[in-house]
N, C-alpha and C positions, 0 to 999 in steps of 0.2 A: 503494500500501499505505498502510495505517496500522502505525502503530509499535502496539505490543502493551502494551495499556493495562497501567501501572505504576501501581499505589496506595499513597499513602504509610503508612508504618508507623503502624499503633493502638498504643497501648501497654498495655489493659488487654482480654482477651478483654468483648467486645460479651454477655452476658446478659439474658435477661426476650426479653418478645414487644415487638416493634416496633410503632407505630403511626403513619400516615400524618398527615405534616403538615398543612399546610390550601395548597386548594389556589386562592387567590384570582386571576379572569383574565377577561376578558372573554367572552363567550359567543360565537364568530363565525373564520370561515373567515381574515381576514389580521390582527386584530385582537388586539391582548393588553391588559390595561392595565397601567399605571401605577403601581409601589407607593410610590412616593417614595424610591426611593434612585439617584436618575441622579448623584446628585453623588458616590457610593460608583467610580462608575463612569470621573470624568472626572478627575483626581489626579496628573498627571504621573507614570503609573506607572513609566516607562521610564528618566525621567530624575531621579526626584529634590527639582526642582526646588522654590525657593519656593510655597507660595501665598495664605498672608498674612504679611503681617509683626509683627503684635503676638504678644506672647508667648500662649501656647495653656495652658488645666488644663483635665484633668481632677483628679475626685478622689482627693487628695492624689498627684498625678504629674503633674510640669511638661511641657509635651510639646513636642517641637523648633518650632522657629519653621519649619525646613530641613533637607529631608536630606538634601541634597546630597553632602557632605563625607562621613553614614555610607554613601550610595550608592553612592560610588567603591569602598568595598569588596565591594558584592556583582556580582565581575567571575564568578562561574561556577570559579571557579579556586582550589584551596589555595596559602597561602602554598607556595613551596617553602620552606623551615626547615624546615616542621609537618608536610610530609612525610620529613625523613631527619635523625630525630633520631639526635641523639651517642649512640651505644655506649654510652657511658660513663655516660650517664644513663637512656638503655635497659634497662640492665644493672636497672638497683632497683626497677623497675617492678612486677613478681613478688614478689618478695622483701619491696622494704621501699618500699613504696607513698607513705609520706612522707616520705621522701627525695627517692624521684619528681618528688613536687608539690614541693621544693624547689626542685630543684635546674631542674626545668621551667618555673620562674616566675622562677627569673632568667636562662631562657635566653629566655623572651617579652621582661623585659625586656632585658635587652642588646642587642637587636633588634628593640626598639619605639620608635616614636617619640612616640606618641601613648595615647591610652585606644581606640579607633577601633581602630588596628592590634591591641594588649592583646589587648582583645577577639575581636576576627577572628581572632590566633592560635589563643587557647584554644577558640574557637569549629570549629578543623580540624579541632586536637589530639581533640577525641573527636567528631566528625563522620570521623573517617579512623579512629581509634584501636577504638573500640568498633561490635563489630556486635549488630544485633538478634538478641534470644535469643527465636526462634521455638517451639523442641523445647518451653523449659520454658516459656512459655506456652500451648500445644496443651494439653499435660495440667498447668496448674493446679497447677505447683508450679513458679513463682517465688522463686529466692535471693533474699538478702539483695542489697540497692537500696544500700548507701551505696559511698561512691570509692573506698574499700581494698577491699573484696569485685570493685567494677567494674572498675576498673585488673591485679587480679590475673587474670583472666579473660578479660576483655577481650568480655566479653556483658553487656548487658541491657536492659529495656525504656527504659519513655521517663524513671522516677520515676529510673534508672538515667546515661544521659543527665545529667540536670535536675540531679543532685547534683553528677557530676565537676564539671559548668559550672561551679556554683556556690562547689563547693571555689576553685579555680583562682583567679574572679574574686575572692574573697573574700581570697585571698594574694596578687594581684595590685593590693589594695585601690581595690577595682573594686564600688558596693554590684550586689549581686546576688539577686532573689528566685525563690525557685519558683511559677510557676502550675497552679493544678491544674484544670479542667474538661474540658468537652470538644470533642472532634477530627473532623473529617468525613473518617476515613481508610477503611482494612477494615470491607467489611458494612454501611457507608455506601455510600447511595444519596436523590435523592431520593424512593422511591417505601417505602427501607426502612432502618431506623437510626438516622433522625435525631431525635434525641432531648437536645436541647442541657440539658438538666438531667439528666443522667444519663453524671455524669465518668467519663474511659475514659482518661486524657491528662493530661502535666505537660511547662509547655515554661518557658522563665527573660524575666522582666523584666532588666535591669541600666542602671545608671546611668550617663551620660555627658557631662561638663561639667556636670552636674546637670540634663541631660535625658534621659529614659525609653524607652526602645527594647525591641523585642520580639526573641526568639531561641528561634525552635525546632532543637535540632541532632538530634534524633530523626530528624525529620523530612529532614532533608538529609545524612542519613547512608547513605539507599540507600532501596528501596520493595519492599513485598509483591509479587511476583510467584506467584502459586497457593500453594502452602503454601510457600516459599520465600520467605527473603529476601537482598535485590539489593543487593550496596553501591556505589552511584553517587553522589558528594560533588556538592553542591550547597550553592549561596547564594540558594536560595529566600524563606525565610524568615527571614534575615538582618537586622536593621533595617527588615524590613517596614514600611510604612505601617500604622498600623494602621487604618485603614480601608478594607485590600487583607487584611490577616491577620484579619479578623472575618470575612472568608467561608467561615475552614475552622477557626475558634478560638472557641471559648466558655467566659471562663470564671468561674468560682466566682461569683467576687467578682465585680459590676459593673462594677466602677469599676478593673480590670487589664485592660479593654480599653483602655483607653488615648485611651477617645472620649471628645470634650467634651461629647457626647451620646448615649452607649452607650444601646445596643436591649435587647430585651426577646427573653427565650427565643423567642415566638411573630415576633417579626421578622425575630432571627436567621432564626428554619427556613424565612423564605419568601425566604431567599437564596437569589438564583441559586449549585452547585457549582463556583464559579470556584475557579483555582489561579493563585498568584502570576505565572508567566512569560502566564497573559490580559490582564493588567494591562498587559505590557510588548509587548503584541503587536495587542492591539485598542485604537484609540483610541476611537472611539464606537460606538455599537449601539443600533439600534433595532425591537421595540419593546422597550422595559424589562422585561427578563423578569425572570419567578421563578421558586423551586424547581421549582412543578408549575404549569405555565400550559395553560389548558381553550384546547383548540381543536374545530373543527367538520370535522373530515377534514385541513384544509388551514393552512398557515403558510408566512408572508414574512418572511427577514429582511435589513435592511444593515445593513451596517456599516466600517467604515475602517480597514486595518493600518494601522500604524508603517510607515514608509519600510526596504526591504531584506526583509519579513517577504511569509508567503506563510498564506495561512487555510485551511482544509476543515473538512466537517461532515462526518456520518455518523448514516442514523437505527439506532438497537438495537432489541432486547427490552425488557423493560420491567429483565429478569435481566441483560440485557449479551450473550445467549450467540449471539445470531442477528443478523445486519447484514440491512438494506433497501437494497439498493445504487442500483436504480433508483425509489427514491423523495424523492431530493433532485438538486438541480440550482442548477450556482453558475453564476451569472453576476459578471463581474471586468471592469473598467474602470480602469484601474492603479492604485489602493490600495482604489479602490471594488469592495464584495461587495455582488451580491442575492440571496438562495438560496431558492431555493423548495422546501416539503415537504409530503406527504403522506403521509398514515396508511391504512393499509387495512383498518385493522379500529375502530371502537370499545372499544379497549383502551390501556393505558397504553405508553407509548415512553420512550426515553431519544435525545436528539439532543448526541451530542459533536462537542466542536467540536476543531483540530485543528491544529499549526504546525510551519513550517519557515522556512528558511533562503531565500528569494528564489536562484531558478537550485540551490541543494543537490542532491545524488544522493539526499541521504539520507529515507527514509522521514517522515512527518508524526508530530508525539507531539502526545500529549496536552494542554489546557489546562484544560479545565472541561468541564464539562455541564449541561441542565435537564432534568425531566421533561415529558415531555408526556400530556393527560390527554384524549386525542380524542372525541367523543362518538357521534359518528357514520365510519365509512370512507370512502375516496377511491379511487374507480377508477383514478387518471389514475397514469401512470407517466413518468416523465422518461428522455432519449435518453440512453443512456451516452457518459461522455463523456472524451473523451481531452487535448482542450486547453481554457483553462480560460481563458488569460491570455489576453489581447491581441484573443479573437475573442466576438463578440456575439450571437448565438444571439435575433433579434429574435422569426422566427416562425417555425414553429411551434415547444414550448419542452413539446407534453404529446405522447405517446403511449399507445399504439397508433395507429400510421395506417391509413387503412383503404383494402383496392384498391380502386381505382375513383371516388375521392374526389380531387380538387383543391385542392391548397393552394398557397398564398403561402409562398414560402419567402424567408425576407430575413434576412439577416447582414451585422453589419460587423466587416470586417478590413481595421482600417488600412494596415496594411503588408503583404499579399499581393493581385499582381493577377490571380490567378485566381481562384473560389471557384466547384465544382463539387457537383453530385450524384451520389453512385456507386451504380451499381449492379446486382449481376455484373461484366460489359465494359462499358457504358455509363455514360456521361460526361454531363451537360447541366450546362451554365454556366449563373451564374448572370450577369444584366449589371449592372456599377456606376452608381447613377444620380449625378444631380451634390449628392446630400448623400450621398454617399459611403457608401451602404446598398447592395448585391447584394440580387438579387432576381429571382424567376421563379414562373411562378404553371405548375404542374406536375403530372399527373396520375399517380395512384399504381398503378402496371402489375400487373394483375392475378395473377401468373407469380413474384411476386416475397414472399420473407419477413423480407428486412432493405434497410434504404436510408442511404447515408453523406454526411455533408457534409464534404469536403475544399479543400481550400485548397495553395495555390504561386506560388511565385514567378516561374514563366511556363510558356506551354501544353505545354511538352514538359519539363513538371519535375517532383520527383515532388510525389506529393501525398502532406499531409499530412491524416491523419481526424480531424475535428475532433469529430465528435457520430455518432454510428448507432441512430438507428429501428428499435423492430419494425415491424414490417409485419402485419395480421389481413384 
């Protein structure tokens, strides 16, 4: 099961018509072009380790030489001190917001040892306290967004979130500014609404130890689920590296990208729709994908997951309302993945990427998507998978299987003693070769509708179904 897709909150309702982004890509079955953003994908996203030691400079901004310290605060957990604000401070929030700010600032200072900690606490207060004002956004009756009004109501759109963080940082004597620009949030996909020159969002830049960092408190407070806002704390957009932040945020002022080589709006529009978690999960991916990728019916992707994490993929219709479950097939060997995709007709699709922790029973969570523009349709389907870890189906990987036709079944199952074809009450064992591959050549019976491959630890053991093929 895939976790229901939650989309980060947008600040301002998108209006006007949408134009499609450019669709650069090599025409071909499995080949895609590299647009030259590979360096953005290999930036030690999980650790924040130093990539280069010399001081870096974007126009008007000094950039960190290392994110190692900053990334220790990207814990995914709120500071306990900010979850339980003392009642004598909370009592002033609605009736005397200026006194509330004064007390909160003193409280943060008393419980912090450095400016990273102070900003983290300020961020946590904003993300936990304020709820996104969906009702006012839907009716286009957005109320005042100054820090006093927001603190009183605990409701805001992105402008209000940014104003409260700036006020807190100002009084903490930490430089903070508000950034206006475009965010890839609600209503935006590779095919719809991706208009980076149409500002719809606001976020912040803070200066710590004379170096500048990006923060989006709005998106770290929750997400949109249909027409309602869900509170869900995150640190995904806290101190995130600029070369990863740029995948979702495009500022009006180019220097506020905090990039040594800022992207143009056209270059931004070609970037895949990757969320911050993508960079924590995917170590490398090939081919180097774009926002919209041209293919001829099929596509193959290879990637590496970081240790302890698992990846999954799904093919969806252009608007995301329909999934195509037998149009993707994933082979996994250790942390390496090879995923096959087929597209049934010449139209547009979304290819979504999901993740979870290895061994976790929880559903997969969304971490990115790309658009697929298929110029031709493919009749290829893939078998239904039940196990992808530790089992490699070498052949066949496409279906339907044809009755009366012979196939060579080849499976690598390093930790299993028995591999068998299963149809009805019949079992046909595969023979293990010197190369460790189980194989058998078998003719498909004329009286079956499906066939499975199962694995077991012994001949009398319980068989686990690995894949199931449709038979025509």
